[in-house]
MIDOSE-1310 file (N, C-alpha, C; in nm, 2 decimals, decimal comma, always signed):
residues 210
mfpy	+0,28/+1,45/+2,84/+0,27/+1,41/+2,72/+0,43/+1,43/+2,65; +0,46/+1,56/+2,62/+0,58/+1,61/+2,56/+0,70/+1,57/+2,65; +0,69/+1,60/+2,78/+0,81/+1,55/+2,87/+0,83/+1,40/+2,85; +0,74/+1,32/+2,84/+0,76/+1,17/+2,83/+0,83/+1,16/+2,69
fieh	+0,78/+1,22/+2,58/+0,85/+1,21/+2,45/+1,00/+1,24/+2,44; +1,00/+1,37/+2,52/+1,16/+1,40/+2,53/+1,24/+1,30/+2,58; +1,20/+1,27/+2,70/+1,28/+1,16/+2,77/+1,30/+1,02/+2,72; +1,19/+0,99/+2,63/+1,21/+0,87/+2,57/+1,22/+0,86/+2,40
sdql	+1,27/+0,99/+2,37/+1,27/+1,01/+2,22/+1,34/+0,90/+2,14; +1,45/+0,86/+2,19/+1,55/+0,75/+2,14/+1,47/+0,63/+2,09; +1,38/+0,58/+2,22/+1,31/+0,47/+2,18/+1,20/+0,50/+2,10; +1,12/+0,60/+2,12/+1,00/+0,63/+2,03/+1,05/+0,65/+1,87
meaf	+1,14/+0,71/+1,85/+1,21/+0,75/+1,71/+1,27/+0,62/+1,64; +1,31/+0,54/+1,73/+1,38/+0,42/+1,68/+1,26/+0,34/+1,62; +1,16/+0,30/+1,69/+1,02/+0,24/+1,65/+0,98/+0,31/+1,53; +0,98/+0,44/+1,53/+0,91/+0,53/+1,42/+0,99/+0,51/+1,28
wehl	+1,13/+0,50/+1,30/+1,20/+0,46/+1,16/+1,18/+0,32/+1,13; +1,17/+0,24/+1,22/+1,15/+0,09/+1,20/+1,02/+0,08/+1,11; +0,90/+0,14/+1,16/+0,79/+0,14/+1,11/+0,79/+0,19/+0,98; +0,85/+0,29/+0,95/+0,85/+0,37/+0,82/+0,93/+0,30/+0,74
eivi	+1,04/+0,22/+0,79/+1,11/+0,13/+0,69/+1,02/+0,00/+0,62; +0,96/-0,05/+0,74/+0,84/-0,16/+0,71/+0,75/-0,11/+0,59; +0,72/+0,02/+0,62/+0,61/+0,07/+0,50/+0,66/+0,09/+0,38; +0,78/+0,14/+0,37/+0,87/+0,16/+0,24/+0,90/+0,05/+0,18
vtma	+0,96/-0,04/+0,22/+1,00/-0,18/+0,18/+0,87/-0,25/+0,13; +0,76/-0,27/+0,20/+0,63/-0,33/+0,16/+0,58/-0,26/+0,04; +0,59/-0,13/+0,03/+0,53/-0,04/-0,08/+0,60/-0,06/-0,20; +0,72/-0,07/-0,18/+0,82/-0,09/-0,31/+0,80/-0,21/-0,38
islf	+0,79/-0,33/-0,29/+0,77/-0,46/-0,35/+0,62/-0,48/-0,40; +0,52/-0,41/-0,32/+0,37/-0,43/-0,36/+0,36/-0,36/-0,50; +0,42/-0,23/-0,51/+0,41/-0,17/-0,66/+0,46/-0,24/-0,75; +0,59/-0,30/-0,74/+0,65/-0,37/-0,85/+0,55/-0,48/-0,89
latv	+0,51/-0,58/-0,77/+0,46/-0,68/-0,82/+0,30/-0,65/-0,87; +0,25/-0,56/-0,82/+0,12/-0,51/-0,87/+0,12/-0,46/-1,04; +0,23/-0,38/-1,06/+0,27/-0,33/-1,19/+0,27/-0,46/-1,29; +0,35/-0,55/-1,25/+0,38/-0,67/-1,34/+0,25/-0,75/-1,35
isyl	+0,18/-0,78/-1,25/+0,04/-0,85/-1,26/-0,04/-0,78/-1,36; -0,08/-0,65/-1,32/-0,17/-0,56/-1,39/-0,14/-0,57/-1,54; +0,00/-0,56/-1,58/+0,03/-0,54/-1,73/-0,01/-0,67/-1,80; +0,01/-0,79/-1,72/-0,02/-0,91/-1,76/-0,16/-0,96/-1,80
llks	-0,24/-0,87/-1,69/-0,38/-0,90/-1,70/-0,45/-0,81/-1,82; -0,38/-0,71/-1,86/-0,45/-0,60/-1,93/-0,53/-0,67/-2,06; -0,50/-0,78/-2,12/-0,55/-0,83/-2,23/-0,69/-0,93/-2,19; -0,70/-0,94/-2,07/-0,81/-1,03/-2,03/-0,88/-0,98/-1,90
erat	-1,02/-0,94/-1,93/-1,10/-0,89/-1,83/-1,13/-1,00/-1,74; -1,16/-1,12/-1,81/-1,20/-1,24/-1,70/-1,09/-1,26/-1,61; -0,98/-1,30/-1,67/-0,85/-1,29/-1,57/-0,84/-1,18/-1,47; -0,87/-1,08/-1,50/-0,87/-0,97/-1,40/-0,96/-0,97/-1,30
nlvv	-1,08/-1,01/-1,33/-1,18/-1,03/-1,24/-1,16/-1,14/-1,15; -1,09/-1,26/-1,19/-1,06/-1,37/-1,10/-0,94/-1,33/-1,01; -0,84/-1,25/-1,06/-0,73/-1,22/-0,97/-0,77/-1,14/-0,86; -0,86/-1,03/-0,91/-0,91/-0,94/-0,81/-1,00/-1,01/-0,70
qvfg	-1,07/-1,11/-0,74/-1,16/-1,17/-0,65/-1,07/-1,25/-0,55; -0,96/-1,31/-0,60/-0,87/-1,39/-0,52/-0,78/-1,31/-0,41; -0,76/-1,20/-0,45/-0,67/-1,10/-0,36/-0,77/-1,05/-0,27; -0,89/-1,02/-0,32/-1,00/-0,97/-0,23/-1,04/-1,07/-0,13
aiys	-1,04/-1,21/-0,15/-1,06/-1,32/-0,05/-0,95/-1,30/+0,06; -0,81/-1,27/+0,00/-0,70/-1,29/+0,09/-0,72/-1,17/+0,18; -0,75/-1,06/+0,12/-0,77/-0,93/+0,21/-0,86/-0,94/+0,33; -0,96/-1,03/+0,30/-1,04/-1,04/+0,41/-1,03/-1,14/+0,52
vpsm	-0,90/-1,21/+0,50/-0,86/-1,29/+0,62/-0,80/-1,20/+0,72; -0,82/-1,20/+0,84/-0,74/-1,15/+0,94/-0,59/-1,17/+0,93; -0,53/-1,04/+0,95/-0,38/-1,05/+0,96/-0,31/-1,14/+1,04; -0,36/-1,17/+1,17/-0,32/-1,26/+1,26/-0,33/-1,40/+1,21
alfa	-0,43/-1,42/+1,13/-0,43/-1,59/+1,07/-0,33/-1,60/+0,96; -0,30/-1,49/+0,88/-0,20/-1,53/+0,77/-0,07/-1,53/+0,86; -0,05/-1,43/+0,94/+0,08/-1,44/+1,02/+0,10/-1,59/+1,08; +0,00/-1,65/+1,15/+0,03/-1,76/+1,19/+0,04/-1,88/+1,09
llip	-0,01/-1,86/+0,96/+0,00/-1,97/+0,85/+0,15/-1,96/+0,83; +0,21/-1,85/+0,80/+0,34/-1,83/+0,75/+0,45/-1,85/+0,85; +0,44/-1,81/+0,96/+0,54/-1,83/+1,06/+0,62/-1,97/+1,07; +0,54/-2,07/+1,04/+0,63/-2,21/+1,02/+0,71/-2,20/+0,91
llgl	+0,68/-2,14/+0,80/+0,76/-2,14/+0,70/+0,85/-2,04/+0,68; +0,83/-1,92/+0,73/+0,92/-1,81/+0,71/+0,97/-1,76/+0,82; +0,93/-1,80/+0,95/+0,97/-1,75/+1,07/+0,92/-1,63/+1,12; +0,96/-1,57/+1,24/+0,92/-1,45/+1,31/+0,98/-1,32/+1,24
gnst	+0,92/-1,21/+1,27/+0,99/-1,08/+1,21/+0,94/-1,04/+1,08; +1,00/-0,96/+1,02/+0,98/-0,88/+0,88/+0,97/-0,99/+0,78; +1,03/-1,10/+0,79/+1,03/-1,23/+0,70/+0,89/-1,27/+0,66; +0,82/-1,27/+0,78/+0,67/-1,31/+0,75/+0,58/-1,19/+0,74
aipv	+0,60/-1,06/+0,82/+0,53/-0,95/+0,81/+0,51/-0,91/+0,66; +0,62/-0,86/+0,60/+0,63/-0,81/+0,48/+0,55/-0,87/+0,36; +0,58/-1,01/+0,35/+0,49/-1,09/+0,26/+0,35/-1,08/+0,28; +0,30/-1,08/+0,40/+0,15/-1,07/+0,45/+0,10/-0,93/+0,40
lvay	+0,19/-0,83/+0,42/+0,14/-0,69/+0,40/+0,13/-0,66/+0,23; +0,24/-0,73/+0,17/+0,25/-0,73/+0,03/+0,13/-0,79/-0,04; +0,08/-0,91/+0,03/-0,05/-0,98/-0,03/-0,16/-0,90/-0,01; -0,18/-0,83/+0,11/-0,28/-0,74/+0,13/-0,29/-0,62/+0,01
nqyl	-0,19/-0,57/+0,00/-0,19/-0,45/-0,10/-0,20/-0,48/-0,23; -0,21/-0,60/-0,28/-0,23/-0,64/-0,42/-0,38/-0,63/-0,44; -0,47/-0,66/-0,37/-0,59/-0,61/-0,37/-0,63/-0,48/-0,42; -0,57/-0,38/-0,33/-0,61/-0,22/-0,34/-0,55/-0,18/-0,45
lirn	-0,42/-0,23/-0,48/-0,34/-0,17/-0,60/-0,38/-0,22/-0,73; -0,41/-0,35/-0,75/-0,44/-0,40/-0,88/-0,58/-0,38/-0,91; -0,68/-0,37/-0,81/-0,83/-0,33/-0,84/-0,82/-0,21/-0,89; -0,75/-0,09/-0,82/-0,75/+0,05/-0,88/-0,68/+0,07/-0,99
imtg	-0,56/+0,00/-1,04/-0,49/+0,01/-1,16/-0,58/-0,04/-1,25; -0,63/-0,17/-1,27/-0,70/-0,20/-1,35/-0,84/-0,12/-1,40; -0,89/-0,08/-1,27/-1,01/+0,00/-1,30/-0,98/+0,13/-1,37; -0,87/+0,19/-1,34/-0,82/+0,29/-1,41/-0,79/+0,28/-1,56
mqnv	-0,72/+0,16/-1,58/-0,68/+0,13/-1,72/-0,80/+0,09/-1,81; -0,89/+0,02/-1,76/-0,99/-0,02/-1,83/-1,10/+0,07/-1,86; -1,10/+0,20/-1,78/-1,18/+0,30/-1,79/-1,13/+0,40/-1,91; -1,01/+0,39/-1,98/-0,96/+0,46/-2,07/-1,05/+0,45/-2,19
dknl	-1,08/+0,56/-2,26/-1,15/+0,57/-2,38/-1,09/+0,48/-2,49; -1,17/+0,39/-2,52/-1,14/+0,27/-2,61/-1,09/+0,35/-2,76; -1,16/+0,47/-2,77/-1,13/+0,53/-2,90/-1,00/+0,59/-2,91; -0,94/+0,63/-2,80/-0,80/+0,68/-2,79/-0,70/+0,56/-2,80
leag	-0,75/+0,44/-2,78/-0,65/+0,33/-2,78/-0,65/+0,27/-2,93; -0,77/+0,29/-2,99/-0,78/+0,27/-3,13/-0,70/+0,36/-3,22; -0,71/+0,51/-3,16/-0,63/+0,60/-3,25/-0,48/+0,57/-3,22; -0,42/+0,53/-3,10/-0,31/+0,50/-3,07/-0,25/+0,39/-3,17
tgmg	-0,34/+0,27/-3,19/-0,30/+0,15/-3,26/-0,30/+0,21/-3,41; -0,39/+0,30/-3,46/-0,38/+0,34/-3,59/-0,26/+0,44/-3,62; -0,19/+0,48/-3,52/-0,08/+0,55/-3,53/+0,04/+0,46/-3,54; +0,03/+0,35/-3,51/+0,14/+0,26/-3,52/+0,21/+0,22/-3,40
mshf	+0,15/+0,25/-3,27/+0,19/+0,23/-3,14/+0,18/+0,08/-3,12; +0,29/+0,03/-3,05/+0,28/-0,09/-3,00/+0,20/-0,12/-2,87; +0,15/-0,22/-2,83/+0,09/-0,24/-2,70/+0,16/-0,18/-2,57; +0,29/-0,19/-2,57/+0,38/-0,13/-2,46/+0,36/+0,02/-2,48
qlvt	+0,37/+0,07/-2,57/+0,34/+0,22/-2,60/+0,23/+0,26/-2,57; +0,12/+0,18/-2,61/+0,00/+0,22/-2,58/-0,04/+0,23/-2,41; +0,01/+0,13/-2,34/-0,01/+0,13/-2,21/+0,10/+0,24/-2,13; +0,21/+0,26/-2,16/+0,28/+0,34/-2,10/+0,27/+0,50/-2,15
rvqi	+0,22/+0,53/-2,26/+0,18/+0,65/-2,31/+0,05/+0,71/-2,31; -0,03/+0,61/-2,31/-0,17/+0,64/-2,30/-0,25/+0,59/-2,19; -0,26/+0,47/-2,16/-0,34/+0,42/-2,05/-0,30/+0,46/-1,92; -0,17/+0,44/-1,90/-0,11/+0,47/-1,75/-0,13/+0,64/-1,74
plam	-0,10/+0,73/-1,81/-0,11/+0,86/-1,78/-0,26/+0,89/-1,75; -0,36/+0,83/-1,83/-0,51/+0,87/-1,80/-0,55/+0,80/-1,68; -0,48/+0,71/-1,65/-0,53/+0,61/-1,52/-0,47/+0,65/-1,40; -0,37/+0,75/-1,40/-0,31/+0,81/-1,30/-0,39/+0,84/-1,16
psiv	-0,50/+0,90/-1,18/-0,58/+0,95/-1,05/-0,63/+0,82/-0,98; -0,67/+0,71/-1,05/-0,70/+0,59/-0,99/-0,58/+0,53/-0,94; -0,46/+0,51/-1,00/-0,35/+0,44/-0,94/-0,31/+0,51/-0,83; -0,30/+0,64/-0,83/-0,26/+0,71/-0,70/-0,35/+0,70/-0,59
agir	-0,48/+0,67/-0,63/-0,59/+0,66/-0,51/-0,55/+0,52/-0,45; -0,53/+0,42/-0,53/-0,49/+0,29/-0,48/-0,36/+0,29/-0,41; -0,26/+0,37/-0,44/-0,13/+0,38/-0,38/-0,16/+0,43/-0,23; -0,25/+0,53/-0,23/-0,30/+0,61/-0,09/-0,36/+0,51/+0,00
laii	-0,43/+0,44/-0,06/-0,51/+0,34/+0,03/-0,41/+0,22/+0,08; -0,32/+0,20/-0,01/-0,23/+0,07/+0,03/-0,14/+0,11/+0,15; -0,09/+0,25/+0,13/-0,02/+0,29/+0,25/-0,07/+0,31/+0,37; -0,20/+0,37/+0,37/-0,29/+0,38/+0,49/-0,29/+0,23/+0,56
sttg	-0,33/+0,14/+0,47/-0,36/+0,00/+0,50/-0,22/-0,06/+0,58; -0,12/-0,04/+0,50/+0,01/-0,10/+0,55/+0,04/-0,03/+0,68; +0,04/+0,09/+0,68/+0,07/+0,15/+0,82/+0,01/+0,10/+0,94; -0,13/+0,08/+0,92/-0,20/+0,03/+1,03/-0,18/-0,12/+1,04
iavi	-0,18/-0,22/+0,95/-0,16/-0,35/+0,97/+0,00/-0,39/+1,03; +0,09/-0,30/+0,98/+0,21/-0,32/+1,03/+0,22/-0,30/+1,19; +0,14/-0,23/+1,24/+0,12/-0,21/+1,40/+0,09/-0,36/+1,47; +0,01/-0,43/+1,38/-0,01/-0,57/+1,43/+0,08/-0,66/+1,42
aati	+0,17/-0,63/+1,32/+0,29/-0,73/+1,29/+0,38/-0,74/+1,41; +0,39/-0,64/+1,50/+0,47/-0,63/+1,62/+0,44/-0,76/+1,72; +0,34/-0,82/+1,69/+0,31/-0,93/+1,76/+0,39/-1,06/+1,71; +0,47/-1,04/+1,59/+0,54/-1,16/+1,56/+0,69/-1,08/+1,55
nagg	+0,70/-1,01/+1,63/+0,86/-0,95/+1,65/+0,89/-0,86/+1,52; +0,80/-0,81/+1,45/+0,85/-0,73/+1,35/+0,89/-0,57/+1,36; +0,87/-0,53/+1,51/+0,92/-0,42/+1,53/+0,82/-0,31/+1,49; +0,88/-0,19/+1,49/+0,80/-0,07/+1,47/+0,72/+0,00/+1,58
lgki	+0,62/+0,07/+1,55/+0,55/+0,13/+1,65/+0,47/+0,04/+1,73; +0,43/-0,08/+1,66/+0,34/-0,18/+1,71/+0,41/-0,21/+1,86; +0,52/-0,23/+1,87/+0,59/-0,27/+1,98/+0,58/-0,19/+2,11; +0,57/-0,03/+2,08/+0,54/+0,08/+2,16/+0,40/+0,06/+2,22
llsg	+0,30/+0,04/+2,12/+0,16/+0,02/+2,16/+0,14/-0,11/+2,24; +0,19/-0,22/+2,19/+0,19/-0,35/+2,28/+0,24/-0,33/+2,43; +0,36/-0,28/+2,44/+0,42/-0,25/+2,57/+0,33/-0,16/+2,65; +0,27/-0,06/+2,58/+0,19/+0,03/+2,64/+0,07/-0,03/+2,69
lrtm	+0,01/-0,14/+2,63/-0,11/-0,21/+2,66/-0,09/-0,30/+2,76; +0,04/-0,37/+2,76/+0,06/-0,45/+2,87/+0,07/-0,41/+3,01; +0,15/-0,28/+3,02/+0,16/-0,21/+3,14/+0,07/-0,09/+3,17; -0,03/-0,07/+3,07/-0,12/+0,02/+3,08/-0,07/+0,17/+3,08
niyk	+0,04/+0,19/+3,02/+0,11/+0,33/+3,00/+0,07/+0,41/+2,90; -0,04/+0,50/+2,94/-0,10/+0,59/+2,86/-0,02/+0,67/+2,76; +0,11/+0,69/+2,80/+0,20/+0,76/+2,73/+0,24/+0,69/+2,61; +0,27/+0,56/+2,64/+0,32/+0,49/+2,53/+0,23/+0,46/+2,42
iswg	+0,10/+0,43/+2,47/-0,03/+0,41/+2,38/-0,03/+0,52/+2,30; -0,03/+0,64/+2,37/-0,04/+0,77/+2,30/+0,04/+0,80/+2,19; +0,17/+0,80/+2,23/+0,26/+0,84/+2,13/+0,27/+0,73/+2,02; +0,26/+0,60/+2,05/+0,26/+0,49/+1,93/+0,15/+0,52/+1,86
tils	+0,01/+0,57/+1,89/-0,08/+0,60/+1,80/-0,06/+0,72/+1,72; -0,01/+0,82/+1,80/+0,03/+0,95/+1,72/+0,13/+0,94/+1,60; +0,24/+0,86/+1,64/+0,35/+0,85/+1,52/+0,30/+0,76/+1,42; +0,20/+0,66/+1,43/+0,15/+0,58/+1,34/+0,04/+0,67/+1,26
vvia	+0,00/+0,75/+1,31/-0,10/+0,85/+1,24/-0,03/+0,96/+1,15; +0,10/+0,98/+1,21/+0,17/+1,07/+1,13/+0,22/+1,03/+1,01; +0,26/+0,90/+0,99/+0,31/+0,84/+0,87/+0,19/+0,83/+0,76; +0,07/+0,78/+0,82/-0,04/+0,77/+0,72/-0,09/+0,90/+0,69
lvad	-0,10/+0,99/+0,77/-0,15/+1,13/+0,74/-0,06/+1,21/+0,63; +0,06/+1,21/+0,67/+0,16/+1,27/+0,58/+0,16/+1,20/+0,42; +0,16/+1,07/+0,43/+0,14/+1,00/+0,32/+0,02/+1,04/+0,24; -0,11/+1,05/+0,32/-0,23/+1,07/+0,26/-0,23/+1,19/+0,20
lvlk	-0,17/+1,29/+0,26/-0,18/+1,44/+0,23/-0,08/+1,46/+0,10; +0,02/+1,40/+0,09/+0,11/+1,42/-0,03/+0,06/+1,35/-0,14; +0,00/+1,23/-0,13/-0,06/+1,17/-0,24/-0,20/+1,22/-0,28; -0,27/+1,28/-0,19/-0,40/+1,35/-0,23/-0,37/+1,46/-0,33
rler	-0,22/+1,54/-0,29/-0,20/+1,65/-0,36/-0,15/+1,59/-0,51; -0,10/+1,48/-0,51/-0,05/+1,44/-0,61/-0,16/+1,38/-0,72; -0,28/+1,30/-0,65/-0,39/+1,27/-0,71/-0,46/+1,40/-0,77; -0,45/+1,50/-0,71/-0,53/+1,63/-0,77/-0,46/+1,68/-0,89
ltvk	-0,33/+1,68/-0,89/-0,24/+1,73/-0,99/-0,27/+1,62/-1,13; -0,28/+1,49/-1,08/-0,30/+1,41/-1,20/-0,44/+1,44/-1,27; -0,53/+1,46/-1,18/-0,66/+1,48/-1,23/-0,68/+1,60/-1,33; -0,61/+1,71/-1,28/-0,59/+1,82/-1,37/-0,52/+1,81/-1,48
rtia	-0,41/+1,72/-1,49/-0,35/+1,70/-1,60/-0,42/+1,63/-1,70; -0,48/+1,53/-1,65/-0,59/+1,45/-1,72/-0,68/+1,52/-1,79; -0,74/+1,62/-1,72/-0,85/+1,69/-1,77/-0,80/+1,79/-1,88; -0,68/+1,84/-1,86/-0,62/+1,93/-1,95/-0,58/+1,89/-2,07
gr	-0,53/+1,73/-2,06/-0,49/+1,66/-2,18/-0,59/+1,61/-2,25; -0,74/+1,64/-2,21/-0,85/+1,59/-2,30/-0,87/+1,70/-2,38
């Protein structure tokens, strides 16, 4: 195992960094889009439920099916893979963001309004800090989901660790399969550990703030 990694480290690490880049770009776009959508949904619970249901329906569609639908429009590679990954993440992110925001004590919001705080100030100074545990949990799930689905994106020439795994499956090379899997797990595991730590910190701060 390790001799194979040393011998093919350039190829494996190139795929690793490609995969990591896909995850980072996808998460940056996903978080921006989910933040904007969530902010627009704050005043309407009915619209929130509708949007979550729509993205939930999209999330239930197999990734290969969405790739196939978008390839004629966007072509092969990341130009198709990233939009699909972003679309999947909206369900996980918006659901968790809105759950956290809606569970904030209404008395705190009324108190903030009574103090003269604007809607934007209530969101940024009250709701978001208190909703952070739920928001971080959503980000953690989205990163894990993105890391896994990005492997499948290699079937449309998106690169990343998926190309190592697919090559290994085609040639029945156990070393490629093993290292492709291990490196994918490393990305998801490190992100999961970091965000779990952040989630625990935000929970402690939330409790302390109460």
